[in-house]
C-alpha positions in Angstrom: 9.9 -13.3 -9.2 7.2 -11.2 -9.0 5.1 -8.0 -11.1 2.7 -6.0 -8.7 0.6 -3.7 -9.5 -1.4 -0.8 -7.9 -4.9 0.9 -8.9 -7.4 2.9 -6.4 -6.2 5.9 -6.1 -7.7 9.3 -7.9 -9.2 13.3 -6.1 -11.0 12.1 -3.3 -12.6 15.5 -0.5 -10.7 15.2 2.7 -12.5 13.2 5.2 -13.1 10.7 2.5 -12.2 6.8 1.9 -10.2 5.5 -0.3 -9.9 1.7 -1.2 -6.3 1.1 -3.0 -5.3 -2.4 -4.5 -1.5 -3.9 -5.3 -2.7 -7.1 -7.8 0.7 -9.7 -7.8 1.4 -11.5 -10.4 4.1 -14.2 -10.9 4.2 -15.9 -8.2 2.0 -16.6 -4.9 1.8 -13.3 -2.3 1.4 -15.6 0.4 5.4 -16.1 1.1 5.5 -12.8 0.2 6.4 -10.0 3.3 4.2 -6.7 1.4 4.6 -3.1 2.6 2.9 0.7 1.3 5.1 3.4 1.3 4.6 6.7 -0.2 6.1 9.5 -1.6 4.4 13.1 -1.6 5.7 15.7 -4.0 9.2 16.9 -3.1 9.7 14.4 -0.1 11.4 10.6 0.4 8.8 7.5 0.3 7.9 6.6 3.7 6.5 3.5 5.3 2.7 3.2 5.3 2.0 -0.1 6.9 3.1 -4.2 6.6 1.7 -6.9 6.1 3.3 -10.3 7.1 2.5 -13.7 5.7 1.2 -14.7 8.9 -1.0 -11.6 8.5 0.1 -9.0 11.2 -0.1 -5.7 10.9 2.1 -2.7 10.8 1.5 0.8 11.0 3.4 4.2 10.6 2.1 6.7 13.3 0.2 9.6 11.2 -1.7 7.0 9.7 -2.9 4.4 13.0 -6.2 4.2 13.7 -7.5 5.4 9.8 -5.9 2.9 7.3 -6.5 -1.2 7.2 -4.3 -3.1 5.4 -5.4 -7.4 4.9 -4.4 -9.2 2.1 -5.7 -12.2 -0.2 -4.2 -15.0 -0.8 -6.2 -16.6 -3.0 -7.2 -13.9 -4.9 -3.1 -12.7 -4.7 -4.1 -9.1 -3.3 -2.9 -7.0 -0.9 -5.2 -3.4 0.0 -5.0 -0.4 1.6 -8.3 1.0 2.8 -8.1 4.7 4.0 -11.3 6.9 6.0 -10.7 10.7 6.7 -8.3 11.8 3.9 -6.2 14.6 4.3 -4.7 16.9 2.3 -0.4 15.7 4.1 -1.9 12.2 2.1 -2.0 13.0 -1.3 1.6 11.4 -2.4 1.8 8.2 -4.7 1.3 4.4 -3.3 3.4 1.6 -4.1 3.4 -2.0 -3.7 6.4 -3.5 -2.9 6.7 -7.6 -2.1 10.1 -9.3 -0.2 10.3 -12.9 0.2 10.8 -14.2 3.1 14.6 -14.2 3.9 14.7 -12.2 1.0 16.5 -8.6 0.8 15.5 -8.0 -2.7 12.3 -5.7 -2.9 9.8 -5.8 -6.2 8.2 -2.3 -6.3 5.0 -1.7 -8.6 4.8 1.5 -10.2 2.7 3.5 -7.8 -1.4 4.9 -7.2 -2.8 9.2 -7.0 -3.8 10.7 -4.5 -5.2 13.3 -4.7 -6.6 14.7 -0.9 -8.3 17.9 -2.1 -11.4 20.2 -2.4 
C-alpha cells in the first residue's frame, strides 16, 4: 500500500511555471506506474501525464510541450513541471499510483493550481 501527498500548487500568472511534487510513503514507487490527473470545476477528472516504471512517459494533447513528468525513485517522489501555464490549466491536480499488474489505484488528496492575472 502506498500513500501519496501532492504539493507545489498555488496561484500563478498566465505564462508562469509550477513544479508539482507527489511524495509517496508506505511503499517504494519503483514498482508503480505513476500518473498525474487534473479536475477543473464542473468537469470530469482527466489524465495529464503518465510515467511507467521504466521511465516511459506520455502526455495529454492539450499539455504536450508544456509539461514534463519525472520520477526519482530514490526520493520516492514524482514531479510534474508545468510551463507556459494558461487559465484553462486551473484545476486540482492529483497524483495516482498503480502497482505493475494490479488494478487498484492509489490517489493523493490533490493540490490546487490556479492560473490567473
